[in-house]
C-alpha positions as CSV (number, residue, x, y, z in Angstrom):
1,M,-34.7,-96.7,21.9
2,K,-33.3,-95.1,18.8
3,S,-31.3,-91.9,18.6
4,V,-32.0,-89.2,16.1
5,Y,-28.4,-87.9,16.1
6,Y,-26.9,-89.2,12.9
7,K,-24.0,-87.9,10.8
8,I,-25.1,-85.5,8.0
9,S,-23.4,-87.6,5.3
10,L,-25.7,-90.5,6.3
11,L,-28.6,-88.2,5.7
12,A,-27.4,-87.6,2.2
13,V,-27.1,-91.3,1.5
14,A,-30.6,-91.8,2.8
15,L,-32.0,-89.0,0.7
16,M,-30.4,-90.5,-2.5
17,T,-31.8,-93.9,-1.5
18,L,-35.2,-92.4,-1.2
19,I,-34.9,-90.9,-4.7
20,S,-33.7,-94.2,-6.3
21,C,-36.6,-96.1,-4.7
22,K,-39.5,-94.0,-6.1
23,E,-42.2,-96.1,-7.7
24,E,-42.3,-93.8,-10.7
25,F,-39.1,-95.5,-11.9
26,L,-39.4,-94.1,-15.4
27,E,-39.3,-90.5,-14.1
28,E,-35.8,-89.2,-14.5
29,F,-34.1,-86.7,-12.1
30,P,-30.8,-85.0,-12.7
31,K,-28.2,-87.0,-11.0
32,G,-27.3,-85.7,-7.5
33,V,-30.3,-83.4,-7.3
34,V,-32.9,-83.6,-4.5
35,T,-36.2,-81.8,-5.2
36,I,-38.9,-80.6,-2.8
37,E,-41.2,-83.1,-4.5
38,T,-38.9,-85.9,-3.8
39,L,-38.9,-85.1,-0.1
40,S,-42.6,-84.3,0.2
41,D,-43.6,-87.3,2.2
42,E,-43.2,-88.5,5.8
43,A,-39.8,-90.1,5.2
44,G,-38.4,-87.1,3.4
45,A,-39.6,-84.6,6.0
46,D,-38.2,-86.7,8.9
47,L,-34.8,-87.1,7.2
48,L,-34.6,-83.3,6.8
49,L,-35.6,-83.0,10.5
50,I,-32.8,-85.3,11.5
51,G,-30.5,-83.0,9.5
52,A,-31.7,-80.1,11.6
53,Y,-31.2,-82.0,14.8
54,S,-27.7,-82.9,13.7
55,V,-26.5,-79.2,14.2
56,I,-28.2,-78.6,17.6
57,D,-24.8,-79.0,19.2
58,G,-23.7,-76.0,17.1
59,Y,-21.1,-78.0,15.2
60,S,-21.0,-78.9,11.5
61,Q,-18.0,-80.7,10.3
62,G,-16.5,-78.6,7.5
63,G,-19.4,-76.1,7.9
64,P,-20.4,-73.3,10.1
65,G,-19.4,-73.5,13.7
66,G,-16.4,-75.8,13.0
67,A,-14.4,-74.4,15.9
68,G,-17.2,-74.6,18.4
69,E,-18.3,-71.0,18.1
70,A,-22.0,-72.0,18.6
71,S,-21.4,-74.9,20.9
72,A,-24.5,-76.1,22.8
73,T,-22.4,-76.0,26.0
74,N,-22.3,-72.2,25.5
75,W,-19.0,-72.1,27.3
76,V,-17.5,-69.3,25.2
77,W,-20.5,-66.9,25.5
78,G,-22.1,-68.0,28.8
79,D,-19.1,-68.9,31.0
80,V,-15.9,-67.1,29.7
81,P,-17.4,-63.5,30.0
82,S,-18.8,-64.4,33.4
83,D,-17.2,-64.6,36.9
84,D,-17.1,-68.4,36.6
85,M,-14.5,-69.2,33.9
86,H,-11.2,-68.2,32.4
87,R,-10.6,-69.2,28.8
88,G,-7.8,-71.5,29.9
89,D,-4.9,-73.2,28.1
90,Q,-2.4,-70.5,27.0
91,T,-3.0,-67.0,25.9
92,G,-1.4,-67.4,22.5
93,G,-4.1,-69.7,21.1
94,W,-7.6,-68.7,20.0
95,S,-7.0,-65.0,20.6
96,A,-10.6,-64.2,19.6
97,I,-11.7,-65.8,22.9
98,N,-9.2,-63.7,24.8
99,L,-11.1,-60.6,23.5
100,I,-14.4,-62.1,24.8
101,E,-12.9,-62.6,28.3
102,R,-11.4,-59.1,28.3
103,Y,-14.7,-57.5,27.1
104,E,-13.0,-56.2,24.0
105,V,-15.2,-57.9,21.3
106,D,-15.9,-55.9,18.2
107,P,-18.0,-56.8,15.1
108,T,-15.0,-58.4,13.3
109,N,-14.5,-61.1,15.9
110,P,-14.5,-64.4,14.0
111,W,-16.3,-66.2,16.7
112,L,-19.3,-64.0,16.2
113,E,-19.3,-65.0,12.6
114,G,-19.4,-68.7,13.6
115,L,-22.1,-68.1,16.2
116,W,-24.3,-66.4,13.6
117,A,-23.7,-68.8,10.7
118,A,-24.1,-72.0,12.7
119,N,-27.4,-71.0,14.2
120,Y,-28.9,-69.6,11.0
121,D,-27.8,-72.8,9.3
122,G,-29.9,-74.6,11.9
123,V,-32.8,-72.2,11.3
124,A,-32.6,-72.9,7.5
125,R,-32.7,-76.6,8.1
126,A,-35.8,-76.3,10.3
127,N,-37.4,-74.1,7.7
128,D,-36.7,-76.7,5.0
129,V,-38.7,-79.2,7.0
130,L,-41.6,-76.8,7.3
131,R,-41.6,-76.1,3.5
132,V,-41.7,-79.8,2.7
133,L,-44.6,-80.3,5.1
134,R,-46.5,-77.5,3.4
135,N,-45.8,-79.1,0.0
136,A,-46.8,-82.6,1.2
137,G,-50.2,-81.5,2.2
138,D,-52.5,-84.6,2.9
139,A,-49.7,-87.0,1.9
140,I,-48.7,-87.1,5.6
141,P,-51.3,-88.0,8.3
142,T,-52.2,-85.0,10.3
143,D,-51.0,-86.2,13.7
144,R,-47.6,-87.2,12.2
145,A,-47.3,-83.9,10.3
146,N,-48.1,-82.0,13.4
147,Q,-45.4,-83.8,15.3
148,L,-42.8,-83.1,12.7
149,E,-43.8,-79.5,12.5
150,A,-43.7,-79.1,16.3
151,E,-40.2,-80.5,16.4
152,A,-39.1,-78.3,13.5
153,R,-40.6,-75.2,15.2
154,W,-38.9,-76.2,18.5
155,L,-35.5,-76.3,16.7
156,R,-36.2,-73.0,15.0
157,A,-37.1,-71.5,18.3
158,W,-33.9,-72.9,19.9
159,F,-31.5,-71.6,17.3
160,H,-33.1,-68.2,17.4
161,F,-32.9,-68.3,21.2
162,Q,-29.2,-69.0,21.0
163,L,-28.8,-65.9,19.0
164,R,-31.2,-63.6,20.8
165,S,-29.7,-64.4,24.2
166,K,-26.4,-63.0,23.1
167,I,-27.3,-60.3,20.4
168,E,-30.1,-57.9,21.1
169,R,-31.5,-57.5,17.6
170,V,-31.5,-60.4,15.2
171,P,-33.9,-61.3,12.4
172,Y,-36.5,-64.0,12.9
173,V,-36.5,-66.1,9.8
174,T,-39.5,-68.3,8.9
175,E,-40.1,-70.7,6.1
176,D,-42.2,-68.3,4.1
177,V,-39.8,-65.5,3.7
178,V,-36.4,-64.8,2.0
179,G,-34.1,-64.8,5.0
180,S,-31.6,-62.3,3.5
181,E,-34.4,-59.7,3.2
182,I,-35.5,-59.8,6.9
183,P,-34.3,-56.8,8.9
184,N,-33.4,-56.9,12.6
185,D,-35.7,-54.0,13.5
186,R,-37.8,-55.5,16.2
187,E,-37.8,-57.8,19.2
188,I,-38.2,-61.5,18.5
189,W,-39.1,-63.0,21.9
190,D,-42.8,-63.3,20.9
191,D,-41.8,-65.2,17.7
192,I,-39.8,-67.7,19.8
193,E,-42.7,-68.1,22.1
194,A,-45.2,-68.6,19.3
195,D,-43.2,-71.4,17.7
196,L,-42.9,-73.2,21.1
197,Q,-46.6,-72.7,21.9
198,W,-47.6,-74.1,18.5
199,G,-46.1,-77.5,19.5
200,I,-47.6,-77.3,23.0
201,D,-51.1,-76.6,21.5
202,N,-50.8,-79.3,18.7
203,N,-50.2,-82.4,20.8
204,M,-46.5,-82.6,20.5
205,D,-45.3,-85.9,21.9
206,E,-44.7,-85.9,25.7
207,T,-42.5,-89.0,25.5
208,P,-41.0,-89.4,22.0
209,S,-40.1,-92.9,21.0
210,D,-36.7,-91.7,19.7
211,V,-34.2,-90.6,22.2
212,G,-33.0,-87.1,21.4
213,R,-36.2,-85.7,19.9
214,A,-37.8,-82.6,21.6
215,S,-40.9,-83.3,23.6
216,R,-43.8,-81.1,24.7
217,W,-42.0,-80.8,28.1
218,A,-38.9,-79.6,26.3
219,A,-41.1,-76.9,24.6
220,K,-42.4,-75.9,27.9
221,A,-39.0,-75.7,29.5
222,L,-37.6,-73.5,26.8
223,K,-40.7,-71.3,26.8
224,A,-40.4,-70.8,30.5
225,R,-36.7,-69.9,30.1
226,V,-37.8,-67.3,27.4
227,H,-40.2,-65.8,29.9
228,L,-37.5,-65.5,32.5
229,F,-35.3,-63.6,30.1
230,Q,-38.2,-61.1,29.8
231,Q,-38.9,-61.1,33.6
232,E,-42.4,-62.4,32.9
233,W,-42.7,-64.2,36.2
234,A,-46.5,-64.7,36.1
235,E,-46.2,-66.3,32.6
236,A,-43.3,-68.5,33.6
237,R,-44.9,-69.7,36.9
238,P,-47.7,-72.0,35.6
239,I,-45.4,-73.6,33.0
240,L,-42.8,-74.4,35.6
241,D,-45.4,-75.7,38.0
242,D,-46.8,-77.9,35.2
243,I,-43.4,-79.5,34.6
244,I,-42.7,-80.0,38.3
245,N,-46.1,-81.4,39.2
246,N,-47.2,-83.2,36.1
247,G,-44.0,-84.1,34.1
248,P,-42.5,-87.6,34.3
249,F,-39.3,-86.3,35.9
250,S,-37.6,-86.7,39.2
251,L,-34.3,-85.6,40.7
252,M,-31.5,-88.1,40.3
253,P,-30.1,-89.3,43.7
254,H,-26.8,-87.5,43.3
255,F,-25.6,-84.1,42.0
256,Y,-23.0,-85.6,39.6
257,D,-25.5,-88.0,38.1
258,N,-26.3,-85.3,35.6
259,H,-22.8,-85.2,34.3
260,D,-22.0,-88.9,34.5
261,E,-21.7,-90.6,31.1
262,E,-23.1,-93.8,32.6
263,K,-26.4,-92.0,33.5
264,Q,-27.4,-90.3,30.3
265,N,-31.0,-89.7,29.3
266,N,-32.0,-90.2,33.0
267,E,-35.2,-89.5,34.8
268,E,-34.2,-85.9,35.6
269,S,-33.4,-85.0,32.0
270,I,-35.9,-83.1,29.9
271,F,-33.8,-82.7,26.8
272,E,-30.2,-83.8,26.0
273,V,-28.0,-83.0,23.1
274,Q,-27.0,-86.5,22.0
275,Y,-23.3,-87.3,21.4
276,T,-22.0,-90.6,20.0
277,V,-18.5,-92.1,19.3
278,N,-17.1,-95.2,17.7
279,D,-20.1,-95.7,15.5
280,G,-18.5,-95.3,12.1
281,A,-19.4,-91.6,11.9
282,G,-15.9,-90.3,12.8
283,F,-15.9,-87.5,15.4
284,A,-18.6,-85.2,14.0
285,N,-21.1,-86.3,16.7
286,A,-18.5,-86.7,19.5
287,G,-18.8,-83.4,21.2
288,A,-16.5,-81.7,18.7
289,D,-18.1,-78.4,19.6
290,H,-16.2,-78.5,23.0
291,R,-13.2,-80.8,22.1
292,T,-10.6,-78.5,23.8
293,L,-11.9,-78.5,27.3
294,F,-10.2,-81.6,28.7
295,P,-7.1,-81.8,31.0
296,R,-3.6,-82.0,29.7
297,G,-0.7,-83.7,31.3
298,A,0.9,-87.1,31.4
299,D,-1.7,-88.4,33.9
300,V,-4.6,-87.9,31.4
301,G,-3.1,-86.9,28.1
302,L,-6.1,-85.2,26.7
303,C,-6.5,-81.6,25.3
304,C,-6.5,-78.7,25.9
305,A,-7.4,-77.4,29.4
306,Y,-9.6,-74.6,28.1
307,S,-12.5,-73.8,30.4
308,A,-10.7,-73.0,33.6
309,P,-12.8,-72.2,36.7
310,T,-12.1,-68.9,38.4
311,F,-10.9,-68.2,41.9
312,D,-14.2,-66.5,42.4
313,L,-16.2,-69.6,41.5
314,F,-14.1,-71.8,43.8
315,N,-14.6,-69.4,46.7
316,A,-18.3,-69.2,46.1
317,F,-18.4,-72.8,47.5
318,K,-17.3,-71.6,50.9
319,V,-19.8,-72.2,53.7
320,D,-20.4,-71.1,57.3
321,A,-20.6,-73.3,60.4
322,N,-24.2,-74.3,59.4
323,G,-23.2,-75.3,55.9
324,L,-24.8,-72.2,54.3
325,P,-23.1,-70.1,51.6
326,L,-21.2,-66.9,52.5
327,L,-23.5,-64.9,50.2
328,D,-21.8,-61.5,50.9
329,T,-18.4,-62.4,52.1
330,F,-17.1,-65.3,50.0
331,Q,-14.6,-63.0,48.2
332,D,-13.0,-62.2,51.6
333,N,-9.6,-63.9,52.1
334,L,-9.6,-65.4,48.6
335,L,-8.4,-69.0,48.5
336,L,-5.9,-69.4,45.8
337,E,-4.9,-73.1,46.3
338,D,-1.7,-73.9,44.5
339,Y,-1.6,-70.9,42.2
340,G,2.0,-70.1,41.3
341,L,3.4,-73.4,42.6
342,L,5.0,-76.2,40.6
343,D,3.7,-79.7,41.2
344,T,7.0,-80.6,42.8
345,E,6.6,-77.8,45.4
346,A,4.9,-78.6,48.7
347,F,1.2,-77.8,48.9
348,T,-1.8,-78.9,51.0
349,P,-5.4,-78.2,49.9
350,T,-7.3,-75.7,52.1
351,T,-8.9,-77.1,55.2
352,E,-11.7,-74.5,55.0
353,T,-15.2,-76.1,54.9
354,L,-16.8,-76.1,51.5
355,D,-20.0,-77.2,49.8
356,P,-19.3,-80.7,48.6
357,R,-20.4,-79.9,45.1
358,V,-17.2,-78.0,44.6
359,D,-15.1,-81.1,44.1
360,W,-17.6,-82.6,41.6
361,T,-17.4,-79.3,39.7
362,I,-13.8,-78.1,39.9
363,G,-10.6,-80.1,39.5
364,R,-7.9,-78.9,42.0
365,R,-4.6,-80.2,43.2
366,G,-4.6,-82.9,45.8
367,I,-8.2,-84.0,45.2
368,P,-9.2,-87.1,43.3
369,F,-10.3,-86.2,39.7
370,L,-13.0,-88.7,39.3
371,D,-11.1,-92.0,38.9
372,W,-8.1,-90.5,37.1
373,G,-6.2,-90.2,40.4
374,P,-5.4,-87.0,42.2
375,M,-4.9,-83.9,40.2
376,S,-1.3,-83.1,40.7
377,G,-1.3,-79.4,39.8
378,G,0.1,-77.2,37.1
379,D,1.3,-80.1,35.0
380,W,-2.3,-80.8,34.0
381,M,-2.4,-77.5,32.1
382,L,0.0,-75.4,30.0
383,D,-0.2,-72.0,31.7
384,Q,-1.2,-72.1,35.3
385,A,0.0,-68.5,35.8
386,G,-2.4,-67.3,33.1
387,M,-5.4,-69.5,33.6
388,G,-5.3,-70.2,37.4
389,P,-5.0,-73.6,39.1
390,F,-8.4,-75.1,38.4
391,L,-10.0,-77.4,35.8
392,N,-13.5,-78.1,34.7
393,K,-14.5,-81.5,36.1
394,K,-18.1,-81.5,34.9
395,I,-17.0,-81.9,31.3
396,M,-14.8,-85.0,32.0
397,F,-15.6,-88.7,31.8
398,Y,-14.4,-91.6,34.0
399,K,-11.1,-93.2,33.1
400,R,-12.8,-96.6,33.3
401,N,-14.7,-95.7,30.2
402,F,-11.8,-94.3,28.3
403,R,-11.9,-95.4,24.6
404,D,-15.4,-96.7,25.1
405,I,-17.2,-93.4,25.9
406,S,-14.3,-91.5,24.3
407,I,-13.1,-91.7,20.7
408,A,-11.1,-94.9,20.1
409,T,-9.3,-93.6,17.0
410,P,-6.2,-91.6,17.9
411,T,-6.6,-87.9,17.3
412,W,-5.1,-84.6,18.6
413,S,-8.3,-84.2,20.7
414,A,-8.5,-87.5,22.5
415,G,-11.1,-86.1,24.8
416,L,-13.8,-86.3,22.2
417,N,-16.6,-88.4,23.8
418,G,-20.2,-89.5,23.7
419,N,-21.4,-88.0,27.0
420,N,-24.5,-86.1,26.2
421,W,-25.0,-82.4,27.1
422,R,-28.0,-82.0,29.5
423,L,-29.7,-78.9,28.0
424,F,-32.8,-78.9,30.2
425,R,-33.3,-80.9,33.4
426,L,-35.7,-80.9,36.4
427,S,-33.1,-79.1,38.6
428,H,-33.1,-76.2,36.2
429,V,-36.9,-76.0,36.4
430,I,-37.0,-76.3,40.2
431,L,-34.5,-73.4,40.7
432,W,-36.2,-71.3,38.0
433,R,-39.4,-71.8,39.9
434,A,-37.6,-70.7,43.1
435,E,-36.5,-67.6,41.2
436,V,-40.0,-66.8,40.3
437,A,-41.2,-67.3,43.9
438,A,-38.5,-65.0,45.2
439,E,-39.3,-62.3,42.6
440,E,-43.0,-62.5,43.7
441,N,-42.1,-62.5,47.4
442,D,-43.3,-66.0,47.9
443,L,-40.5,-66.7,50.4
444,P,-41.6,-70.1,51.8
445,T,-41.9,-71.6,48.3
446,A,-38.5,-70.2,47.2
447,M,-36.8,-71.6,50.3
448,N,-38.4,-75.0,50.0
449,L,-37.4,-75.4,46.4
450,V,-33.8,-74.3,47.0
451,N,-33.6,-76.7,49.9
452,Q,-34.9,-79.5,47.7
453,I,-31.8,-79.0,45.5
454,R,-29.5,-78.7,48.4
455,E,-30.8,-81.7,50.2
456,R,-30.0,-83.9,47.2
457,A,-26.3,-82.9,47.3
458,Q,-25.8,-83.2,51.1
459,D,-24.2,-86.6,51.0
460,D,-22.4,-86.2,47.6
461,I,-19.0,-86.4,49.2
462,V,-15.8,-87.0,47.2
463,M,-13.9,-89.7,49.1
464,G,-10.2,-90.2,49.3
465,R,-8.0,-88.0,51.6
466,I,-4.6,-87.6,49.9
467,S,-1.6,-87.1,52.1
468,N,0.9,-86.1,49.4
469,T,2.2,-82.6,49.4
470,T,4.2,-83.0,46.2
471,F,3.6,-84.9,43.0
472,A,7.0,-85.3,41.5
473,S,7.5,-88.1,39.0
474,G,7.7,-91.4,40.9
475,D,6.2,-90.1,44.1
476,P,3.9,-92.8,45.6
477,I,0.3,-91.6,46.1
478,V,-0.8,-92.0,49.7
479,I,-4.6,-92.0,50.0
480,D,-7.2,-93.0,52.6
481,E,-10.3,-94.0,50.6
482,N,-12.4,-94.1,53.8
483,Q,-12.0,-90.3,54.5
484,P,-13.6,-87.4,52.6
485,A,-11.2,-85.7,50.2
486,A,-11.7,-82.3,52.0
487,N,-13.8,-80.7,54.7
488,Y,-17.4,-80.5,53.5
489,N,-20.7,-79.3,54.9
490,L,-24.0,-78.5,53.2
491,G,-26.9,-77.2,55.3
492,L,-30.5,-76.3,54.6
493,Y,-31.9,-72.9,54.9
494,T,-34.3,-72.3,57.9
495,S,-35.6,-69.0,56.7
496,F,-35.6,-66.4,53.9
497,P,-36.1,-63.2,55.9
498,D,-37.0,-61.0,53.0
499,R,-37.2,-60.8,49.2
500,D,-33.7,-59.4,48.8
501,Y,-32.1,-62.2,50.8
502,A,-34.2,-64.8,48.9
503,L,-33.1,-63.5,45.5
504,K,-29.5,-63.5,46.6
505,A,-29.8,-67.1,47.9
506,V,-31.6,-68.4,44.8
507,R,-29.1,-66.8,42.4
508,H,-26.2,-68.1,44.4
509,E,-27.7,-71.6,44.4
510,M,-28.1,-71.5,40.7
511,R,-24.5,-70.5,40.4
512,L,-23.3,-73.5,42.5
513,E,-25.7,-76.0,40.9
514,F,-25.2,-75.0,37.3
515,A,-21.6,-73.8,37.4
516,L,-19.6,-74.2,34.1
517,E,-22.8,-75.1,32.2
518,G,-22.9,-72.0,30.0
519,M,-25.7,-70.1,31.8
520,R,-24.0,-67.7,34.2
521,F,-23.3,-64.7,32.1
522,Q,-26.7,-64.5,30.5
523,D,-28.3,-65.0,34.0
524,L,-26.3,-62.0,35.4
525,V,-27.5,-59.9,32.5
526,R,-31.1,-60.8,32.7
527,W,-31.0,-60.2,36.5
528,G,-29.6,-56.7,35.8
529,I,-26.7,-57.3,38.2
530,D,-23.9,-57.9,35.6
531,G,-22.3,-54.5,35.9
532,E,-21.7,-54.6,39.7
533,T,-21.0,-58.3,39.8
534,I,-18.4,-58.4,37.0
535,S,-16.7,-55.2,38.2
536,N,-16.4,-56.6,41.8
537,Y,-15.2,-59.9,40.4
538,L,-12.4,-58.3,38.3
539,D,-11.2,-56.3,41.3
540,S,-11.0,-59.4,43.4
541,E,-9.8,-61.9,40.8
542,L,-7.0,-59.7,39.5
543,A,-5.8,-58.3,42.8
544,N,-2.0,-58.3,43.4
545,G,-1.2,-58.7,39.7
546,R,-2.8,-62.2,39.3
547,L,-3.5,-63.5,35.8
548,N,-1.3,-60.9,34.1
549,W,-2.9,-61.2,30.6
550,I,-6.3,-60.2,31.9
551,Q,-5.0,-57.1,33.8
552,G,-6.6,-53.9,32.7
553,A,-9.9,-55.6,31.6
554,T,-12.9,-53.5,32.3
555,Y,-16.6,-54.2,32.0
556,Q,-19.0,-51.5,30.5
557,A,-22.6,-52.2,31.5
558,G,-25.0,-51.5,28.7
559,K,-22.4,-52.5,26.1
560,N,-20.6,-55.6,27.2
561,D,-23.8,-57.3,28.3
562,H,-24.5,-58.3,24.7
563,F,-22.6,-58.8,21.5
564,P,-22.7,-57.1,18.1
565,I,-23.9,-58.4,14.7
566,P,-20.9,-59.8,12.7
567,Q,-19.5,-57.0,10.5
568,S,-19.5,-59.4,7.5
569,Q,-23.3,-59.7,7.8
570,I,-23.7,-55.9,7.9
571,D,-21.4,-55.6,4.8
572,L,-23.5,-58.2,2.9
573,R,-26.8,-56.5,3.7
574,P,-26.2,-52.9,4.6
575,D,-29.7,-51.8,3.7
576,V,-31.3,-54.7,5.7
577,L,-29.4,-55.1,8.9
578,T,-28.6,-52.4,11.5
579,Q,-25.6,-52.6,13.7
580,D,-26.1,-52.2,17.5
581,P,-25.3,-48.6,18.3
582,S,-23.1,-49.7,21.2
583,Y,-20.7,-51.1,18.6
């Protein structure tokens, strides 16, 4: 099957080819100019649509989002301000992200500018498709025109969702308005829903022939997510049920299958951001929006160890004797692993029993890091004292695929790779449906759906018990491949005694299943528990002077739960845009 994720420069070549091949060969166009008339047919509209898809990762080489400010992984806006992730690397680089983690963002933060510009660039591209479709009229068959319009509307909805989930008041820009004249004086959730519903109502393809195109199921998944942000449980419920009961999706056998580069576009996936490498397009399509999240150190040699899981997240994987989470007490007796130790100093990983998903999610000392060998500790990062002792394992690829799935051309960011980002998958939908059930006090349904996800992961054991207590250069690695790497247990719930317990269990399950996937902070906010959760997290995480550079950080509910409009945009349109009063 074909992929729709092409480099933008290829789109330009295709457009110029389209111009040169017009039958009206005596009609002259100014050189280098593409007109709306030139593009007003099926081929032109689809090429423009591919151009809109090309920025769904939030990255445009040489354009908006070039540092990853609008990354589809949402690590900066969804993980860093949450209780799941520290920025990582060293505190001297990318200071704008430090301010996000410390809840000290102001309207001049340059990452806000990138977030805004990259997403509105995507909106503009989607609107270009819709304008061409209007101009083409009957030149494009109705069914095909509807499909192209449905995809363009889905993309427009997605880019606006990326903005609205972070900034409370943003303009909704459509194809029939002048974008710079649209104020941010109203809520836009209904506009996002309307664009998605248009595709659902107009026979959007359920199984597109091209990998990477949005389907009607992707429209339903995003629409359900939008309802959840508004606490519209009754509206979300039938959509989620439809995807679960009637969609062509099934859970993959193993938890990590959804992060394994060898299992992309699998049967659990509803929509994936497509990444490619070594295809002649350079690195623009190779996950450049998150190119700094991979481990450092001689054992791997990638860059740059951003995206560091917190102590709090690691401890959230603790379980009781029945393999159930410690919902209220996981922060007690916080496990710090090898924090503060050199790789040459003796250390043994905790023997406490953990949910096995922990070691598919978090890289830690003395545990196999996929097939890269055991993580040896602080030498895999620059600043263990400032970022903590953990690494993001979900973002990594297998060593056996190095230079095949990763970029073959040497670059400072050797971790660039073609492993897709799973934007929507069935496990999301199942736990969202469990959330709705818990909110509506349908406790048996909530428990059964949570158990469905937990049962899938019960046997996902990381194998390879490592005996080494130090990892000095030249130390032989002693490993028993027939033994689990740590002590694991994952049990199933036998009851949800009341609604409060059910909500706590569902939310904790979402944290474990979707950790480091850019969802946590916005989930805390939409649940209305961000203030208490983040404050408790800071007290626990920073106790005893840990992580010195974050000391003194405080979270202000009602302000830090969203971000301001970039000041540059206010300055450009002072009579159109209104800054959030909290800022």
